[in-house]
C-alpha positions in Angstrom: 34.4 -53.9 -22.2 30.7 -54.4 -20.5 28.3 -52.2 -21.6 27.1 -49.9 -19.1 23.7 -48.2 -18.8 23.0 -44.9 -16.3 20.3 -46.0 -13.8 20.6 -43.8 -11.2 21.9 -39.9 -10.3 22.2 -37.9 -6.9 24.5 -35.6 -5.1 25.9 -35.3 -1.6 27.4 -32.4 0.0 30.8 -32.9 1.8 32.8 -30.3 3.5 31.0 -28.0 2.1 31.8 -29.1 -1.6 28.7 -31.1 -4.1 29.1 -34.1 -5.8 27.6 -35.6 -8.0 26.9 -39.3 -8.2 26.0 -41.8 -10.9 25.5 -45.2 -10.6 25.7 -47.4 -13.8 24.6 -51.3 -14.5 26.8 -53.3 -16.1 25.6 -56.1 -18.9 26.4 -58.6 -16.2 24.2 -57.1 -13.8 26.7 -55.7 -11.8 27.0 -51.4 -10.5 28.7 -49.1 -9.8 28.5 -45.8 -8.3 31.2 -43.0 -10.1 31.8 -39.6 -8.5 34.2 -37.1 -10.5 36.6 -35.5 -8.1 39.2 -33.7 -10.4 39.2 -34.0 -14.1 41.9 -37.0 -13.8 40.5 -38.6 -10.5 37.3 -40.5 -10.7 36.3 -42.5 -7.3 34.5 -45.3 -7.9 32.7 -48.2 -6.2 30.8 -51.3 -7.2 28.1 -53.9 -5.3 26.1 -56.5 -6.8 22.8 -54.2 -6.7 22.2 -50.3 -7.5 21.4 -50.2 -3.5 24.6 -51.6 -2.2 26.9 -50.1 -5.5 25.3 -46.6 -3.8 25.5 -47.6 -0.1 29.3 -48.3 -0.9 29.8 -45.3 -2.6 27.9 -42.9 0.0 30.1 -44.8 3.0 33.3 -44.7 1.6 33.3 -41.5 -0.7 34.0 -39.0 2.3 37.0 -40.6 3.3 38.2 -40.8 -0.5 37.3 -37.1 -1.0 39.0 -36.1 2.5 41.9 -38.3 1.9 42.5 -36.6 -1.2 41.9 -32.9 0.1 44.8 -34.0 2.9 47.4 -34.8 -0.1 46.7 -31.5 -2.0 47.0 -29.5 1.3 50.2 -31.1 2.5 51.3 -30.8 -1.3 50.7 -27.2 -0.9 48.9 -27.6 -4.3 47.5 -24.7 -5.8 45.3 -26.6 -7.9 42.5 -26.8 -6.2 39.2 -28.8 -7.4 35.8 -27.0 -8.2 33.6 -26.4 -5.5 30.5 -28.1 -7.5 31.5 -31.5 -9.2 28.5 -32.0 -11.5 
């Protein structure tokens, strides 16, 4: 498994919830962004650079979060994610 170094951190607010974004650089120079949605659910997007990984993540994160929220609503899940995810 390649070594990973945290190179950037930020937060984004979506649908009234705040999510942490962490971007890591692998030893091969590629980057990936991670957001914890739930204890067992991590959203990850990658790219060749920090800027591209972050742009991909910020563009796709709202769709990923909303799709998970809809799934929880359809299942009638009483397990709700935390309001602040960092």
